[in-house]
mmCIF file as Biopython writes it, N, C-alpha, C and O atoms, coordinates in Angstrom:
data_model
#
loop_
_atom_site.group_PDB
_atom_site.id
_atom_site.type_symbol
_atom_site.label_atom_id
_atom_site.label_alt_id
_atom_site.label_comp_id
_atom_site.label_asym_id
_atom_site.label_entity_id
_atom_site.label_seq_id
_atom_site.pdbx_PDB_ins_code
_atom_site.Cartn_x
_atom_site.Cartn_y
_atom_site.Cartn_z
_atom_site.occupancy
_atom_site.B_iso_or_equiv
_atom_site.auth_seq_id
_atom_site.auth_asym_id
_atom_site.pdbx_PDB_model_num
ATOM 1   N N  . MET A ? 1  ? 0.369  -1.235  0.028   1.0 0.0 1  A 1 
ATOM 2   C CA . MET A ? 1  ? -0.604 0.062   -0.302  1.0 0.0 1  A 1 
ATOM 3   C C  . MET A ? 1  ? 0.884  0.907   0.197   1.0 0.0 1  A 1 
ATOM 4   O O  . MET A ? 1  ? 1.740  0.603   1.028   1.0 0.0 1  A 1 
ATOM 5   N N  . ASP A ? 2  ? 0.694  2.459   -1.011  1.0 0.0 2  A 1 
ATOM 6   C CA . ASP A ? 2  ? 1.624  3.143   -0.933  1.0 0.0 2  A 1 
ATOM 7   C C  . ASP A ? 2  ? 1.116  4.669   -0.202  1.0 0.0 2  A 1 
ATOM 8   O O  . ASP A ? 2  ? 0.797  5.596   -0.946  1.0 0.0 2  A 1 
ATOM 9   N N  . ASP A ? 3  ? 1.084  4.793   0.953   1.0 0.0 3  A 1 
ATOM 10  C CA . ASP A ? 3  ? 0.458  6.164   1.514   1.0 0.0 3  A 1 
ATOM 11  C C  . ASP A ? 3  ? -0.436 6.203   1.456   1.0 0.0 3  A 1 
ATOM 12  O O  . ASP A ? 3  ? -1.001 6.994   0.700   1.0 0.0 3  A 1 
ATOM 13  N N  . ILE A ? 4  ? -1.086 5.332   2.259   1.0 0.0 4  A 1 
ATOM 14  C CA . ILE A ? 4  ? -2.880 4.991   2.138   1.0 0.0 4  A 1 
ATOM 15  C C  . ILE A ? 4  ? -3.180 6.339   3.428   1.0 0.0 4  A 1 
ATOM 16  O O  . ILE A ? 4  ? -4.294 6.860   3.362   1.0 0.0 4  A 1 
ATOM 17  N N  . PHE A ? 5  ? -2.588 6.659   4.111   1.0 0.0 5  A 1 
ATOM 18  C CA . PHE A ? 5  ? -2.751 7.524   5.504   1.0 0.0 5  A 1 
ATOM 19  C C  . PHE A ? 5  ? -2.568 9.256   5.134   1.0 0.0 5  A 1 
ATOM 20  O O  . PHE A ? 5  ? -2.771 10.251  5.830   1.0 0.0 5  A 1 
ATOM 21  N N  . MET A ? 6  ? -2.037 9.072   3.545   1.0 0.0 6  A 1 
ATOM 22  C CA . MET A ? 6  ? -1.919 10.207  3.803   1.0 0.0 6  A 1 
ATOM 23  C C  . MET A ? 6  ? -3.002 11.691  3.994   1.0 0.0 6  A 1 
ATOM 24  O O  . MET A ? 6  ? -2.600 12.854  3.961   1.0 0.0 6  A 1 
ATOM 25  N N  . THR A ? 7  ? -4.752 11.140  4.238   1.0 0.0 7  A 1 
ATOM 26  C CA . THR A ? 7  ? -5.369 11.983  4.951   1.0 0.0 7  A 1 
ATOM 27  C C  . THR A ? 7  ? -5.764 11.874  5.714   1.0 0.0 7  A 1 
ATOM 28  O O  . THR A ? 7  ? -6.402 12.860  6.084   1.0 0.0 7  A 1 
ATOM 29  N N  . PHE A ? 8  ? -5.779 10.521  6.748   1.0 0.0 8  A 1 
ATOM 30  C CA . PHE A ? 8  ? -5.880 10.604  7.564   1.0 0.0 8  A 1 
ATOM 31  C C  . PHE A ? 8  ? -5.169 11.668  8.752   1.0 0.0 8  A 1 
ATOM 32  O O  . PHE A ? 8  ? -4.280 12.514  8.657   1.0 0.0 8  A 1 
ATOM 33  N N  . ASP A ? 9  ? -6.052 11.169  9.959   1.0 0.0 9  A 1 
ATOM 34  C CA . ASP A ? 9  ? -5.718 11.968  10.997  1.0 0.0 9  A 1 
ATOM 35  C C  . ASP A ? 9  ? -5.194 11.145  12.121  1.0 0.0 9  A 1 
ATOM 36  O O  . ASP A ? 9  ? -5.391 9.980   11.774  1.0 0.0 9  A 1 
ATOM 37  N N  . ASP A ? 10 ? -4.610 11.160  13.327  1.0 0.0 10 A 1 
ATOM 38  C CA . ASP A ? 10 ? -3.976 10.137  13.481  1.0 0.0 10 A 1 
ATOM 39  C C  . ASP A ? 10 ? -5.291 9.054   13.846  1.0 0.0 10 A 1 
ATOM 40  O O  . ASP A ? 10 ? -5.235 7.952   13.301  1.0 0.0 10 A 1 
ATOM 41  N N  . GLN A ? 11 ? -6.166 9.273   14.521  1.0 0.0 11 A 1 
ATOM 42  C CA . GLN A ? 11 ? -7.083 8.587   15.210  1.0 0.0 11 A 1 
ATOM 43  C C  . GLN A ? 11 ? -7.467 7.328   14.194  1.0 0.0 11 A 1 
ATOM 44  O O  . GLN A ? 11 ? -7.506 6.127   14.463  1.0 0.0 11 A 1 
ATOM 45  N N  . ARG A ? 12 ? -7.746 8.031   12.889  1.0 0.0 12 A 1 
ATOM 46  C CA . ARG A ? 12 ? -8.366 7.300   11.645  1.0 0.0 12 A 1 
ATOM 47  C C  . ARG A ? 12 ? -6.617 5.875   11.354  1.0 0.0 12 A 1 
ATOM 48  O O  . ARG A ? 12 ? -6.493 4.658   11.220  1.0 0.0 12 A 1 
ATOM 49  N N  . THR A ? 13 ? -5.790 6.958   11.394  1.0 0.0 13 A 1 
ATOM 50  C CA . THR A ? 13 ? -4.449 6.498   11.126  1.0 0.0 13 A 1 
ATOM 51  C C  . THR A ? 13 ? -4.606 4.907   11.659  1.0 0.0 13 A 1 
ATOM 52  O O  . THR A ? 13 ? -4.565 3.881   10.979  1.0 0.0 13 A 1 
ATOM 53  N N  . ARG A ? 14 ? -4.833 5.081   13.357  1.0 0.0 14 A 1 
ATOM 54  C CA . ARG A ? 14 ? -4.026 4.175   14.604  1.0 0.0 14 A 1 
ATOM 55  C C  . ARG A ? 14 ? -5.255 2.656   14.242  1.0 0.0 14 A 1 
ATOM 56  O O  . ARG A ? 14 ? -5.090 1.458   14.470  1.0 0.0 14 A 1 
ATOM 57  N N  . ALA A ? 15 ? -6.453 3.405   13.605  1.0 0.0 15 A 1 
ATOM 58  C CA . ALA A ? 15 ? -7.678 2.376   13.470  1.0 0.0 15 A 1 
ATOM 59  C C  . ALA A ? 15 ? -7.587 1.410   12.678  1.0 0.0 15 A 1 
ATOM 60  O O  . ALA A ? 15 ? -7.953 0.267   12.951  1.0 0.0 15 A 1 
ATOM 61  N N  . THR A ? 16 ? -6.893 1.909   11.197  1.0 0.0 16 A 1 
ATOM 62  C CA . THR A ? 16 ? -6.439 1.117   10.473  1.0 0.0 16 A 1 
ATOM 63  C C  . THR A ? 16 ? -5.562 0.584   10.143  1.0 0.0 16 A 1 
ATOM 64  O O  . THR A ? 16 ? -5.491 -0.245  9.236   1.0 0.0 16 A 1 
ATOM 65  N N  . LEU A ? 17 ? -4.217 1.215   11.264  1.0 0.0 17 A 1 
ATOM 66  C CA . LEU A ? 17 ? -3.280 0.127   11.245  1.0 0.0 17 A 1 
ATOM 67  C C  . LEU A ? 17 ? -3.365 -1.111  12.319  1.0 0.0 17 A 1 
ATOM 68  O O  . LEU A ? 17 ? -2.726 -2.113  11.997  1.0 0.0 17 A 1 
ATOM 69  N N  . ARG A ? 18 ? -4.250 -1.164  13.849  1.0 0.0 18 A 1 
ATOM 70  C CA . ARG A ? 18 ? -4.866 -2.221  13.779  1.0 0.0 18 A 1 
ATOM 71  C C  . ARG A ? 18 ? -5.526 -3.376  13.113  1.0 0.0 18 A 1 
ATOM 72  O O  . ARG A ? 18 ? -5.468 -4.570  13.407  1.0 0.0 18 A 1 
ATOM 73  N N  . VAL A ? 19 ? -6.360 -2.589  11.865  1.0 0.0 19 A 1 
ATOM 74  C CA . VAL A ? 19 ? -7.377 -3.130  11.072  1.0 0.0 19 A 1 
ATOM 75  C C  . VAL A ? 19 ? -6.115 -4.061  10.124  1.0 0.0 19 A 1 
ATOM 76  O O  . VAL A ? 19 ? -6.440 -5.238  9.972   1.0 0.0 19 A 1 
ATOM 77  N N  . LEU A ? 20 ? -4.783 -3.681  9.505   1.0 0.0 20 A 1 
ATOM 78  C CA . LEU A ? 20 ? -4.161 -4.095  9.056   1.0 0.0 20 A 1 
ATOM 79  C C  . LEU A ? 20 ? -2.993 -5.097  9.868   1.0 0.0 20 A 1 
ATOM 80  O O  . LEU A ? 20 ? -2.067 -5.799  9.461   1.0 0.0 20 A 1 
ATOM 81  N N  . GLU A ? 21 ? -3.365 -4.881  10.783  1.0 0.0 21 A 1 
ATOM 82  C CA . GLU A ? 21 ? -2.524 -6.216  11.867  1.0 0.0 21 A 1 
ATOM 83  C C  . GLU A ? 21 ? -2.823 -7.404  12.340  1.0 0.0 21 A 1 
ATOM 84  O O  . GLU A ? 21 ? -2.077 -8.342  12.620  1.0 0.0 21 A 1 
ATOM 85  N N  . GLU A ? 22 ? -4.164 -7.284  12.423  1.0 0.0 22 A 1 
ATOM 86  C CA . GLU A ? 22 ? -5.536 -7.978  12.280  1.0 0.0 22 A 1 
ATOM 87  C C  . GLU A ? 22 ? -5.185 -8.819  10.982  1.0 0.0 22 A 1 
ATOM 88  O O  . GLU A ? 22 ? -5.576 -9.986  11.003  1.0 0.0 22 A 1 
ATOM 89  N N  . MET A ? 23 ? -4.442 -8.353  9.757   1.0 0.0 23 A 1 
ATOM 90  C CA . MET A ? 23 ? -4.720 -9.360  8.916   1.0 0.0 23 A 1 
ATOM 91  C C  . MET A ? 23 ? -3.119 -9.773  8.790   1.0 0.0 23 A 1 
ATOM 92  O O  . MET A ? 23 ? -3.001 -10.512 7.813   1.0 0.0 23 A 1 
ATOM 93  N N  . THR A ? 24 ? -2.034 -9.581  9.350   1.0 0.0 24 A 1 
ATOM 94  C CA . THR A ? 24 ? -0.850 -9.925  9.423   1.0 0.0 24 A 1 
ATOM 95  C C  . THR A ? 24 ? -0.810 -11.564 8.977   1.0 0.0 24 A 1 
ATOM 96  O O  . THR A ? 24 ? -0.224 -12.045 8.007   1.0 0.0 24 A 1 
ATOM 97  N N  . GLY A ? 25 ? -1.836 -12.443 10.267  1.0 0.0 25 A 1 
ATOM 98  C CA . GLY A ? 25 ? -1.680 -13.218 10.143  1.0 0.0 25 A 1 
ATOM 99  C C  . GLY A ? 25 ? -2.434 -14.506 8.680   1.0 0.0 25 A 1 
ATOM 100 O O  . GLY A ? 25 ? -2.351 -15.711 8.443   1.0 0.0 25 A 1 
ATOM 101 N N  . ARG A ? 26 ? -3.112 -13.303 8.060   1.0 0.0 26 A 1 
ATOM 102 C CA . ARG A ? 26 ? -3.167 -14.197 6.345   1.0 0.0 26 A 1 
ATOM 103 C C  . ARG A ? 26 ? -2.437 -13.417 5.179   1.0 0.0 26 A 1 
ATOM 104 O O  . ARG A ? 26 ? -2.527 -13.893 4.047   1.0 0.0 26 A 1 
ATOM 105 N N  . PHE A ? 27 ? -1.813 -12.402 5.351   1.0 0.0 27 A 1 
ATOM 106 C CA . PHE A ? 27 ? -1.694 -11.585 4.382   1.0 0.0 27 A 1 
ATOM 107 C C  . PHE A ? 27 ? 0.233  -11.145 4.921   1.0 0.0 27 A 1 
ATOM 108 O O  . PHE A ? 27 ? 0.646  -11.405 6.051   1.0 0.0 27 A 1 
ATOM 109 N N  . GLN A ? 28 ? 0.998  -10.563 3.971   1.0 0.0 28 A 1 
ATOM 110 C CA . GLN A ? 28 ? 1.814  -9.979  4.970   1.0 0.0 28 A 1 
ATOM 111 C C  . GLN A ? 28 ? 1.809  -8.623  4.117   1.0 0.0 28 A 1 
ATOM 112 O O  . GLN A ? 28 ? 2.102  -8.455  2.933   1.0 0.0 28 A 1 
ATOM 113 N N  . MET A ? 29 ? 1.410  -7.764  5.031   1.0 0.0 29 A 1 
ATOM 114 C CA . MET A ? 29 ? 1.359  -5.871  5.614   1.0 0.0 29 A 1 
ATOM 115 C C  . MET A ? 29 ? 2.395  -5.567  4.603   1.0 0.0 29 A 1 
ATOM 116 O O  . MET A ? 29 ? 2.896  -6.500  3.975   1.0 0.0 29 A 1 
ATOM 117 N N  . ILE A ? 30 ? 2.685  -4.597  4.432   1.0 0.0 30 A 1 
ATOM 118 C CA . ILE A ? 30 ? 3.571  -3.483  3.654   1.0 0.0 30 A 1 
ATOM 119 C C  . ILE A ? 30 ? 2.606  -2.278  3.374   1.0 0.0 30 A 1 
ATOM 120 O O  . ILE A ? 30 ? 1.467  -2.122  2.936   1.0 0.0 30 A 1 
ATOM 121 N N  . VAL A ? 31 ? 3.808  -1.376  3.926   1.0 0.0 31 A 1 
ATOM 122 C CA . VAL A ? 31 ? 2.797  0.087   3.231   1.0 0.0 31 A 1 
ATOM 123 C C  . VAL A ? 31 ? 4.430  0.931   3.727   1.0 0.0 31 A 1 
ATOM 124 O O  . VAL A ? 31 ? 5.331  0.911   4.565   1.0 0.0 31 A 1 
ATOM 125 N N  . PHE A ? 32 ? 3.897  1.683   2.371   1.0 0.0 32 A 1 
ATOM 126 C CA . PHE A ? 32 ? 4.942  2.824   2.136   1.0 0.0 32 A 1 
ATOM 127 C C  . PHE A ? 32 ? 4.364  4.422   2.608   1.0 0.0 32 A 1 
ATOM 128 O O  . PHE A ? 32 ? 3.262  4.932   2.403   1.0 0.0 32 A 1 
ATOM 129 N N  . THR A ? 33 ? 5.444  4.910   3.239   1.0 0.0 33 A 1 
ATOM 130 C CA . THR A ? 33 ? 4.774  6.057   3.427   1.0 0.0 33 A 1 
ATOM 131 C C  . THR A ? 33 ? 5.721  7.131   3.402   1.0 0.0 33 A 1 
ATOM 132 O O  . THR A ? 33 ? 6.749  6.691   2.887   1.0 0.0 33 A 1 
ATOM 133 N N  . HIS A ? 34 ? 5.894  8.687   3.811   1.0 0.0 34 A 1 
ATOM 134 C CA . HIS A ? 34 ? 6.804  9.349   3.875   1.0 0.0 34 A 1 
ATOM 135 C C  . HIS A ? 34 ? 6.587  10.495  4.971   1.0 0.0 34 A 1 
ATOM 136 O O  . HIS A ? 34 ? 7.323  11.479  4.892   1.0 0.0 34 A 1 
ATOM 137 N N  . HIS A ? 35 ? 5.547  10.432  6.075   1.0 0.0 35 A 1 
ATOM 138 C CA . HIS A ? 35 ? 5.180  10.657  7.336   1.0 0.0 35 A 1 
ATOM 139 C C  . HIS A ? 35 ? 5.899  9.894   8.095   1.0 0.0 35 A 1 
ATOM 140 O O  . HIS A ? 35 ? 5.626  8.726   8.371   1.0 0.0 35 A 1 
ATOM 141 N N  . ASP A ? 36 ? 7.282  10.789  8.638   1.0 0.0 36 A 1 
ATOM 142 C CA . ASP A ? 36 ? 7.845  9.698   9.656   1.0 0.0 36 A 1 
ATOM 143 C C  . ASP A ? 36 ? 7.057  9.321   11.253  1.0 0.0 36 A 1 
ATOM 144 O O  . ASP A ? 36 ? 7.242  8.366   12.007  1.0 0.0 36 A 1 
ATOM 145 N N  . HIS A ? 37 ? 6.281  10.317  11.348  1.0 0.0 37 A 1 
ATOM 146 C CA . HIS A ? 37 ? 5.521  9.779   12.850  1.0 0.0 37 A 1 
ATOM 147 C C  . HIS A ? 37 ? 4.597  9.256   12.550  1.0 0.0 37 A 1 
ATOM 148 O O  . HIS A ? 37 ? 3.735  9.572   13.370  1.0 0.0 37 A 1 
ATOM 149 N N  . LEU A ? 38 ? 4.015  8.290   11.488  1.0 0.0 38 A 1 
ATOM 150 C CA . LEU A ? 38 ? 3.787  7.409   11.297  1.0 0.0 38 A 1 
ATOM 151 C C  . LEU A ? 38 ? 4.182  6.160   12.481  1.0 0.0 38 A 1 
ATOM 152 O O  . LEU A ? 38 ? 3.555  5.673   13.421  1.0 0.0 38 A 1 
ATOM 153 N N  . ALA A ? 39 ? 5.512  5.937   11.920  1.0 0.0 39 A 1 
ATOM 154 C CA . ALA A ? 39 ? 6.462  5.050   12.557  1.0 0.0 39 A 1 
ATOM 155 C C  . ALA A ? 39 ? 6.161  4.632   14.794  1.0 0.0 39 A 1 
ATOM 156 O O  . ALA A ? 39 ? 6.595  3.863   15.651  1.0 0.0 39 A 1 
ATOM 157 N N  . GLU A ? 40 ? 5.106  5.849   14.654  1.0 0.0 40 A 1 
ATOM 158 C CA . GLU A ? 40 ? 5.401  5.974   16.664  1.0 0.0 40 A 1 
ATOM 159 C C  . GLU A ? 40 ? 3.526  6.228   17.019  1.0 0.0 40 A 1 
ATOM 160 O O  . GLU A ? 40 ? 2.987  6.617   18.055  1.0 0.0 40 A 1 
ATOM 161 N N  . LEU A ? 41 ? 2.957  5.847   15.775  1.0 0.0 41 A 1 
ATOM 162 C CA . LEU A ? 41 ? 1.369  6.222   15.951  1.0 0.0 41 A 1 
ATOM 163 C C  . LEU A ? 41 ? 1.320  3.940   15.988  1.0 0.0 41 A 1 
ATOM 164 O O  . LEU A ? 41 ? 0.169  3.681   16.340  1.0 0.0 41 A 1 
ATOM 165 N N  . PRO A ? 42 ? 1.857  3.000   15.835  1.0 0.0 42 A 1 
ATOM 166 C CA . PRO A ? 42 ? 1.236  1.497   16.256  1.0 0.0 42 A 1 
ATOM 167 C C  . PRO A ? 42 ? 1.571  1.220   17.449  1.0 0.0 42 A 1 
ATOM 168 O O  . PRO A ? 42 ? 2.532  1.612   18.111  1.0 0.0 42 A 1 
ATOM 169 N N  . GLU A ? 43 ? 0.676  0.478   17.714  1.0 0.0 43 A 1 
ATOM 170 C CA . GLU A ? 43 ? 1.088  -0.584  18.989  1.0 0.0 43 A 1 
ATOM 171 C C  . GLU A ? 43 ? 0.955  -1.546  18.855  1.0 0.0 43 A 1 
ATOM 172 O O  . GLU A ? 43 ? 0.335  -2.013  19.810  1.0 0.0 43 A 1 
ATOM 173 N N  . GLY A ? 44 ? 1.237  -2.379  18.009  1.0 0.0 44 A 1 
ATOM 174 C CA . GLY A ? 44 ? 1.649  -3.513  17.990  1.0 0.0 44 A 1 
ATOM 175 C C  . GLY A ? 44 ? 3.130  -3.878  17.118  1.0 0.0 44 A 1 
ATOM 176 O O  . GLY A ? 44 ? 4.206  -3.282  17.162  1.0 0.0 44 A 1 
ATOM 177 N N  . ARG A ? 45 ? 2.642  -5.352  16.154  1.0 0.0 45 A 1 
ATOM 178 C CA . ARG A ? 45 ? 3.974  -5.083  15.630  1.0 0.0 45 A 1 
ATOM 179 C C  . ARG A ? 45 ? 3.998  -4.737  14.326  1.0 0.0 45 A 1 
ATOM 180 O O  . ARG A ? 45 ? 3.241  -5.068  13.413  1.0 0.0 45 A 1 
ATOM 181 N N  . LEU A ? 46 ? 5.536  -3.599  14.339  1.0 0.0 46 A 1 
ATOM 182 C CA . LEU A ? 46 ? 5.927  -2.982  13.601  1.0 0.0 46 A 1 
ATOM 183 C C  . LEU A ? 46 ? 6.555  -3.354  12.932  1.0 0.0 46 A 1 
ATOM 184 O O  . LEU A ? 46 ? 6.110  -4.498  12.835  1.0 0.0 46 A 1 
ATOM 185 N N  . HIS A ? 47 ? 7.947  -3.265  11.821  1.0 0.0 47 A 1 
ATOM 186 C CA . HIS A ? 47 ? 9.371  -3.693  11.622  1.0 0.0 47 A 1 
ATOM 187 C C  . HIS A ? 47 ? 9.338  -2.596  9.847   1.0 0.0 47 A 1 
ATOM 188 O O  . HIS A ? 47 ? 8.927  -2.587  8.687   1.0 0.0 47 A 1 
ATOM 189 N N  . LEU A ? 48 ? 10.443 -1.541  11.309  1.0 0.0 48 A 1 
ATOM 190 C CA . LEU A ? 48 ? 10.650 0.018   10.251  1.0 0.0 48 A 1 
ATOM 191 C C  . LEU A ? 48 ? 11.441 -0.435  9.750   1.0 0.0 48 A 1 
ATOM 192 O O  . LEU A ? 48 ? 12.099 -1.336  10.270  1.0 0.0 48 A 1 
ATOM 193 N N  . HIS A ? 49 ? 11.770 0.236   8.010   1.0 0.0 49 A 1 
ATOM 194 C CA . HIS A ? 49 ? 12.776 -0.034  7.059   1.0 0.0 49 A 1 
ATOM 195 C C  . HIS A ? 49 ? 13.284 1.505   6.929   1.0 0.0 49 A 1 
ATOM 196 O O  . HIS A ? 49 ? 12.833 1.838   5.832   1.0 0.0 49 A 1 
ATOM 197 N N  . PRO A ? 50 ? 13.837 2.389   7.353   1.0 0.0 50 A 1 
ATOM 198 C CA . PRO A ? 50 ? 13.732 3.641   6.745   1.0 0.0 50 A 1 
ATOM 199 C C  . PRO A ? 50 ? 14.940 3.272   5.527   1.0 0.0 50 A 1 
ATOM 200 O O  . PRO A ? 50 ? 16.009 2.690   5.710   1.0 0.0 50 A 1 
ATOM 201 N N  . LEU A ? 51 ? 14.144 4.049   3.692   1.0 0.0 51 A 1 
ATOM 202 C CA . LEU A ? 51 ? 15.232 4.176   3.123   1.0 0.0 51 A 1 
ATOM 203 C C  . LEU A ? 51 ? 16.110 5.435   3.661   1.0 0.0 51 A 1 
ATOM 204 O O  . LEU A ? 51 ? 15.660 6.114   4.584   1.0 0.0 51 A 1 
ATOM 205 N N  . PRO A ? 52 ? 17.653 5.805   2.941   1.0 0.0 52 A 1 
ATOM 206 C CA . PRO A ? 52 ? 18.090 7.171   3.034   1.0 0.0 52 A 1 
ATOM 207 C C  . PRO A ? 52 ? 17.540 8.552   1.846   1.0 0.0 52 A 1 
ATOM 208 O O  . PRO A ? 52 ? 16.609 8.405   1.053   1.0 0.0 52 A 1 
ATOM 209 N N  . ARG A ? 53 ? 17.980 9.236   1.920   1.0 0.0 53 A 1 
ATOM 210 C CA . ARG A ? 53 ? 17.601 10.247  2.078   1.0 0.0 53 A 1 
ATOM 211 C C  . ARG A ? 53 ? 18.040 10.022  0.034   1.0 0.0 53 A 1 
ATOM 212 O O  . ARG A ? 53 ? 19.162 9.710   -0.365  1.0 0.0 53 A 1 
ATOM 213 N N  . PHE A ? 54 ? 16.778 10.296  -0.926  1.0 0.0 54 A 1 
ATOM 214 C CA . PHE A ? 54 ? 17.136 10.739  -2.412  1.0 0.0 54 A 1 
ATOM 215 C C  . PHE A ? 54 ? 18.472 12.067  -2.271  1.0 0.0 54 A 1 
ATOM 216 O O  . PHE A ? 54 ? 18.420 13.127  -1.646  1.0 0.0 54 A 1 
ATOM 217 N N  . ARG A ? 55 ? 19.189 11.704  -2.806  1.0 0.0 55 A 1 
ATOM 218 C CA . ARG A ? 55 ? 20.476 13.087  -3.325  1.0 0.0 55 A 1 
ATOM 219 C C  . ARG A ? 55 ? 21.089 12.337  -4.732  1.0 0.0 55 A 1 
ATOM 220 O O  . ARG A ? 55 ? 21.711 11.326  -5.057  1.0 0.0 55 A 1 
ATOM 221 N N  . PRO A ? 56 ? 20.120 14.238  -5.675  1.0 0.0 56 A 1 
ATOM 222 C CA . PRO A ? 56 ? 20.609 13.534  -7.078  1.0 0.0 56 A 1 
ATOM 223 C C  . PRO A ? 56 ? 22.263 13.894  -7.411  1.0 0.0 56 A 1 
ATOM 224 O O  . PRO A ? 56 ? 23.165 14.599  -6.960  1.0 0.0 56 A 1 
ATOM 225 N N  . PHE A ? 57 ? 22.047 13.029  -8.386  1.0 0.0 57 A 1 
ATOM 226 C CA . PHE A ? 57 ? 23.787 12.500  -8.836  1.0 0.0 57 A 1 
ATOM 227 C C  . PHE A ? 57 ? 23.668 14.441  -9.466  1.0 0.0 57 A 1 
ATOM 228 O O  . PHE A ? 57 ? 22.599 14.774  -9.979  1.0 0.0 57 A 1 
ATOM 229 N N  . MET A ? 58 ? 24.777 15.479  -9.350  1.0 0.0 58 A 1 
ATOM 230 C CA . MET A ? 58 ? 25.730 16.325  -10.040 1.0 0.0 58 A 1 
ATOM 231 C C  . MET A ? 58 ? 26.549 16.418  -10.580 1.0 0.0 58 A 1 
ATOM 232 O O  . MET A ? 58 ? 26.937 17.534  -10.927 1.0 0.0 58 A 1 
#
């Protein structure tokens, strides 16, 4: 999923993350986002894999 939380407030984001966590028993859930604060919201399992900042070649 690619940044499905873009227009969500923290309450909706937490609720959606709980639903996604419930689905992890059957599916692998991968969420891409550029919002750093989302890593602090989940109360369950989370494996964060930050990517390095993009630096264009000059």
